[in-house]
C-alpha positions, 0 to 999 in steps of 0.5 A: 210346493207345500201343496204338491208334497201333501198331495203326493203323501195323501196319494201314497196313503190312499194307495196303501189303504186300497192295497190292504183292502184288495189284499184282504179280499183276495186272501179271504176268497182264496181261502187260507189253510188255517182251518183246524181239522179234527183228527179223532171224531167225537163219538156220541154215546146214545142212552138206551131207550127208557119206557119212562115207567114209574119205579115201584115204591120201596120206601117204608114209613116208620110211624113209631113216633109219639103224638106231638098233640097228645090226641091219640090215646095209648093202645093196649098192646098186651092182648095183641102180644097174647094173641101172637104168642098162641100162633106159631110163627111161620118161617118165610124163605125168600128165594132170590131172583137169579140175574138173567144173562141177555148176552145171547141176544145182540142187536146189529142194526136194521133195514127199511124195506123201500116199498113197504117202508117197514123196519127189519131188525138184524138180530144175532140170537146164539150166533145165528143172524136173524132178520125179524120184523115187529111181532116176529118170533125166532128161537123163543125170542119175540121182537116187540118193538123196533126203535132204530137205536134199540129193540124191545124183545121178549124171552120167556115172559121177560122183556128188555131193551137191547141197544144197537151194538157198536163196533 
């Protein structure tokens, strides 16, 4: 009698274990609706293309400290001051550069010609939609380079990268 009770108990335990395994397999195969859905997609902001040109060096060294080793003899600066007083000083007028507004040029996108594999840029110049290939000029605006996410244009001898206008 003792053997039968243990046998029945083991049969029930095996049935429970297999039932849990089969339940998990069917639950996983049907797919549950517990997945997380994003309501607002994340917008990626692209940086404009950079030429990686070295910036001009604008630092100035101040070399008016004393010699720590005492090797260099002091220079007589009185003759230099005397010469400088004989010449009248010239006034130099500095004309500030006026910031140029590139707002009249907007990059709207590009089209790829399937037969020639050539990129055509869609550019808005003064409110007019234009299609430009590399090297073409419209209204004194020359398209130098088409980088898909930005274009390099030249106007009146000045060049600038203009990024894709997103809505």
